[in-house]
C-alpha positions as CSV (number, residue, x, y, z in Angstrom):
1,M,-10.4,-0.6,4.6
2,G,-6.8,-0.5,4.5
3,A,-3.9,1.8,5.2
4,D,-3.2,3.4,1.6
5,V,0.4,4.8,1.5
6,F,1.6,6.9,-1.3
7,L,5.2,7.9,-2.1
8,E,4.2,11.6,-2.6
9,K,6.0,12.5,-4.9
10,A,6.0,9.9,-7.6
11,Y,2.6,9.2,-7.0
12,D,1.8,12.8,-7.9
13,K,4.6,12.4,-11.1
14,K,2.4,9.7,-12.2
15,Y,-1.2,10.8,-11.8
16,A,-0.5,13.9,-13.3
17,D,1.0,11.8,-16.7
18,N,-2.1,10.5,-16.7
19,K,-4.7,13.4,-15.5
20,E,-5.6,14.5,-19.2
21,T,-6.4,10.8,-20.0
22,L,-8.6,10.3,-17.4
23,D,-10.4,13.5,-17.5
24,S,-11.5,12.6,-20.5
25,F,-13.0,9.5,-19.4
26,P,-17.0,10.2,-18.5
27,K,-18.0,11.0,-14.8
28,A,-19.4,8.2,-12.6
29,N,-22.4,9.9,-12.5
30,S,-22.5,10.8,-16.0
31,D,-25.4,9.5,-18.3
32,V,-21.9,8.3,-21.1
33,E,-21.1,5.0,-21.3
34,L,-17.7,3.7,-21.5
35,T,-16.9,1.7,-24.8
36,E,-14.8,-1.9,-23.7
37,A,-11.6,-0.3,-25.1
38,Q,-12.5,2.8,-22.7
39,K,-13.1,0.8,-19.5
40,K,-9.9,-1.1,-20.3
41,H,-7.8,1.8,-20.7
42,M,-9.2,3.3,-18.0
43,M,-8.6,0.2,-15.5
44,D,-5.0,-0.6,-17.0
45,I,-4.2,3.2,-15.9
46,Y,-5.3,2.7,-12.3
47,D,-4.1,-0.9,-12.4
48,D,-0.5,1.1,-12.8
49,L,-1.4,4.0,-10.3
50,Y,-2.2,1.8,-7.6
51,K,0.2,-1.2,-8.4
52,Q,1.2,-2.6,-5.4
53,G,4.4,-1.4,-4.2
54,D,5.4,0.7,-6.8
55,V,4.2,4.3,-5.9
56,Y,1.8,3.0,-3.8
57,Y,1.1,0.6,-1.1
58,R,-1.5,-1.3,0.7
59,D,-1.8,-3.1,4.1
60,S,-5.4,-4.2,5.1
61,Y,-7.1,-4.0,9.0
62,N,-7.9,-7.4,9.2
63,S,-5.9,-10.7,10.2
64,G,-3.8,-10.7,6.8
65,S,-2.4,-7.2,7.7
66,V,1.4,-7.4,7.5
67,L,1.5,-5.1,9.9
68,W,-0.5,-6.5,12.8
69,A,1.5,-9.8,11.6
70,M,4.8,-8.1,13.2
71,K,2.7,-7.0,16.2
72,L,2.6,-3.3,14.9
73,S,-0.1,-1.1,14.4
74,W,-1.0,1.3,11.9
75,W,-2.8,3.6,14.3
76,D,-0.6,3.4,17.4
77,D,2.8,2.8,15.5
78,I,3.2,4.7,12.2
79,L,0.7,7.5,12.6
80,P,2.3,9.1,15.5
81,M,4.9,9.6,13.4
82,C,3.2,11.3,10.7
83,D,2.7,15.2,10.8
84,D,-0.9,16.7,11.2
85,D,-1.3,16.2,7.4
86,G,-0.5,12.6,7.4
87,Y,2.7,12.9,6.1
88,L,5.7,10.4,6.9
89,D,9.7,12.3,6.2
90,A,12.6,10.8,5.6
91,D,13.1,10.3,9.8
92,G,9.9,8.6,10.3
93,I,10.3,6.6,7.2
94,R,13.8,5.3,8.7
95,K,12.4,4.8,12.4
96,F,9.3,2.8,10.3
97,L,12.0,0.5,8.3
98,D,13.9,-0.2,11.6
99,M,10.5,-1.5,13.1
100,V,9.4,-3.4,10.3
101,E,12.6,-5.6,9.9
102,D,13.0,-5.8,13.7
103,A,9.6,-7.4,14.0
104,P,9.5,-11.5,13.7
105,L,6.0,-12.5,11.5
106,H,3.8,-14.3,13.6
107,V,0.6,-16.3,12.5
108,S,-2.4,-15.4,13.9
109,Q,-5.2,-17.8,14.7
110,G,-7.3,-15.3,12.9
111,F,-5.0,-15.2,10.1
112,Q,-5.1,-19.3,9.8
113,D,-9.2,-19.4,10.1
114,N,-8.9,-17.2,6.6
115,M,-6.4,-18.1,4.7
116,P,-7.4,-20.4,1.6
117,S,-8.1,-24.0,3.0
118,E,-5.4,-25.8,1.0
119,W,-2.7,-23.3,2.8
120,T,-0.2,-24.7,5.2
121,Y,1.3,-22.4,8.7
122,D,4.3,-22.5,5.8
123,D,2.4,-21.2,2.9
124,A,0.8,-18.5,5.2
125,M,4.7,-17.3,6.3
126,K,5.6,-17.2,2.9
127,Y,2.9,-15.1,1.9
128,L,3.5,-12.5,5.2
129,Q,7.1,-12.8,4.6
130,E,6.6,-11.8,1.0
131,E,4.6,-8.6,2.0
132,A,6.9,-7.7,4.7
133,D,9.5,-7.6,1.5
134,L,7.4,-5.9,-0.6
135,L,7.0,-3.0,2.6
136,I,10.7,-3.2,3.0
137,S,11.3,-2.4,-0.7
138,F,8.9,0.5,-0.5
139,L,10.1,2.2,2.5
140,K,13.9,1.8,0.7
141,K,12.2,3.3,-2.3
142,A,11.1,6.4,-0.9
143,L,14.7,6.8,1.0
144,D,16.6,6.5,-2.1
145,T,14.0,8.5,-4.0
146,N,14.3,11.2,-1.2
147,D,10.2,11.2,-1.4
148,R,8.2,11.3,1.4
149,L,5.5,9.0,2.3
150,S,1.8,10.3,2.2
151,C,-0.7,7.9,4.6
152,S,-4.3,7.4,5.0
153,L,-4.5,5.6,8.0
Protein backbone atom coordinates (compact mmCIF):
# COMPACT_ATOMS: atom_id res chain seq x y z
CA MET A 1 0.00 0.00 0.00
CA GLY A 2 1.10 3.51 -0.65
CA ALA A 3 0.28 6.90 -2.10
CA ASP A 4 -0.06 6.89 -5.89
CA VAL A 5 0.08 10.33 -7.50
CA PHE A 6 -0.28 11.03 -11.22
CA LEU A 7 0.18 14.08 -13.42
CA GLU A 8 -3.38 13.87 -14.72
CA LYS A 9 -3.07 15.13 -18.30
CA ALA A 10 0.40 13.70 -18.90
CA TYR A 11 -0.51 10.26 -17.54
CA ASP A 12 -3.80 10.18 -19.48
CA LYS A 13 -1.98 11.06 -22.70
CA LYS A 14 0.72 8.45 -22.13
CA TYR A 15 -1.93 5.84 -21.33
CA ALA A 16 -4.00 6.78 -24.41
CA ASP A 17 -0.89 6.51 -26.59
CA ASN A 18 -0.50 2.89 -25.43
CA LYS A 19 -4.16 1.89 -24.99
CA GLU A 20 -4.53 0.10 -28.33
CA THR A 21 -1.46 -2.03 -27.62
CA LEU A 22 -2.50 -2.73 -24.03
CA ASP A 23 -6.02 -3.67 -25.15
CA SER A 24 -4.57 -6.11 -27.68
CA PHE A 25 -3.07 -8.26 -24.93
CA PRO A 26 -5.22 -11.06 -23.51
CA LYS A 27 -6.97 -10.24 -20.22
CA ALA A 28 -5.69 -11.76 -16.97
CA ASN A 29 -8.68 -14.11 -16.69
CA SER A 30 -8.28 -15.26 -20.30
CA ASP A 31 -7.16 -18.76 -21.27
CA VAL A 32 -4.78 -17.24 -23.81
CA GLU A 33 -1.12 -17.29 -22.76
CA LEU A 34 1.17 -14.41 -23.60
CA THR A 35 4.38 -15.12 -25.45
CA GLU A 36 7.62 -14.07 -23.79
CA ALA A 37 7.93 -11.23 -26.32
CA GLN A 38 4.39 -10.04 -25.52
CA LYS A 39 5.10 -10.21 -21.77
CA LYS A 40 8.27 -8.16 -22.20
CA HIS A 41 6.51 -5.61 -24.41
CA MET A 42 3.63 -5.27 -21.94
CA MET A 43 6.03 -4.90 -19.00
CA ASP A 44 8.01 -2.26 -20.92
CA ILE A 45 4.81 -0.26 -21.44
CA TYR A 46 3.81 -0.53 -17.78
CA ASP A 47 7.36 0.30 -16.64
CA ASP A 48 7.17 3.46 -18.75
CA LEU A 49 3.67 4.37 -17.48
CA TYR A 50 4.73 3.96 -13.86
CA LYS A 51 8.27 5.29 -14.10
CA GLN A 52 8.89 7.00 -10.78
CA GLY A 53 8.94 10.78 -11.13
CA ASP A 54 7.88 10.96 -14.79
CA VAL A 55 4.06 11.16 -14.88
CA TYR A 56 3.71 9.03 -11.73
CA TYR A 57 5.02 9.23 -8.17
CA ARG A 58 4.64 6.61 -5.46
CA ASP A 59 5.48 6.81 -1.79
CA SER A 60 5.07 3.94 0.61
CA TYR A 61 3.05 3.91 3.81
CA ASN A 62 5.92 2.52 5.88
CA SER A 63 9.12 3.68 7.56
CA GLY A 64 10.70 4.30 4.13
CA SER A 65 8.11 6.95 3.23
CA VAL A 66 9.73 10.24 2.31
CA LEU A 67 6.74 12.16 3.67
CA TRP A 68 7.00 10.35 6.98
CA ALA A 69 10.74 11.15 7.03
CA MET A 70 9.62 14.81 6.80
CA LYS A 71 7.13 14.29 9.63
CA LEU A 72 4.31 14.88 7.14
CA SER A 73 1.33 12.68 6.37
CA TRP A 74 -0.42 11.90 3.11
CA TRP A 75 -3.71 11.67 5.00
CA ASP A 76 -3.38 14.56 7.45
CA ASP A 77 -1.46 17.06 5.34
CA ILE A 78 -2.10 16.32 1.64
CA LEU A 79 -5.55 14.72 1.47
CA PRO A 80 -7.32 17.77 3.01
CA MET A 81 -5.92 19.90 0.17
CA CYS A 82 -7.44 17.59 -2.48
CA ASP A 83 -10.91 18.10 -3.86
CA ASP A 84 -13.65 15.51 -3.31
CA ASP A 85 -12.44 13.54 -6.35
CA GLY A 86 -8.84 13.32 -5.13
CA TYR A 87 -7.35 16.05 -7.33
CA LEU A 88 -4.83 18.62 -6.24
CA ASP A 89 -4.88 21.89 -8.20
CA ALA A 90 -2.03 24.37 -8.74
CA ASP A 91 -2.63 26.17 -5.43
CA GLY A 92 -2.55 22.86 -3.57
CA ILE A 93 0.55 21.73 -5.44
CA ARG A 94 2.32 24.99 -4.51
CA LYS A 95 1.41 24.47 -0.84
CA PHE A 96 2.56 20.85 -1.03
CA LEU A 97 5.83 21.91 -2.66
CA ASP A 98 6.43 24.56 0.02
CA MET A 99 5.79 21.99 2.75
CA VAL A 100 8.23 19.51 1.21
CA GLU A 101 10.95 22.08 0.51
CA ASP A 102 10.74 23.41 4.07
CA ALA A 103 10.63 20.08 5.90
CA PRO A 104 13.84 18.62 7.32
CA LEU A 105 14.43 14.91 6.80
CA HIS A 106 14.59 12.51 9.74
CA VAL A 107 15.77 8.91 9.68
CA SER A 108 13.35 7.09 11.94
CA GLN A 109 14.31 4.14 14.08
CA GLY A 110 11.88 2.06 12.03
CA PHE A 111 13.72 2.98 8.84
CA GLN A 112 17.07 2.19 10.44
CA ASP A 113 15.74 -1.18 11.61
CA ASN A 114 14.61 -2.08 8.08
CA MET A 115 17.28 -0.55 5.86
CA PRO A 116 19.91 -2.79 4.27
CA SER A 117 22.38 -3.98 6.89
CA GLU A 118 25.36 -2.47 5.07
CA TRP A 119 23.81 1.02 5.05
CA THR A 120 25.04 3.73 7.33
CA TYR A 121 23.00 6.64 8.64
CA ASP A 122 24.52 8.74 5.82
CA ASP A 123 23.30 6.16 3.26
CA ALA A 124 19.80 6.42 4.70
CA MET A 125 19.90 10.22 4.55
CA LYS A 126 21.19 10.09 0.96
CA TYR A 127 18.32 7.76 -0.04
CA LEU A 128 15.70 9.96 1.63
CA GLN A 129 17.19 13.12 0.10
CA GLU A 130 17.08 11.54 -3.37
CA GLU A 131 13.42 10.63 -2.79
CA ALA A 132 12.68 14.15 -1.57
CA ASP A 133 14.43 15.64 -4.62
CA LEU A 134 12.41 13.37 -6.91
CA LEU A 135 9.15 14.46 -5.25
CA ILE A 136 10.15 18.13 -5.52
CA SER A 137 10.98 17.69 -9.20
CA PHE A 138 7.66 15.91 -9.77
CA LEU A 139 5.69 18.71 -8.09
CA LYS A 140 7.58 21.37 -10.06
CA LYS A 141 6.84 19.47 -13.28
CA ALA A 142 3.13 19.57 -12.44
CA LEU A 143 3.30 23.34 -11.97
CA ASP A 144 5.49 23.91 -15.05
CA THR A 145 3.13 21.93 -17.28
CA ASN A 146 -0.05 23.33 -15.71
CA ASP A 147 -1.17 19.82 -14.80
CA ARG A 148 -3.12 18.86 -11.71
CA LEU A 149 -2.36 15.85 -9.57
CA SER A 150 -4.61 12.85 -9.28
CA CYS A 151 -4.00 11.48 -5.79
CA SER A 152 -4.89 7.97 -4.74
CA LEU A 153 -4.18 8.12 -1.04
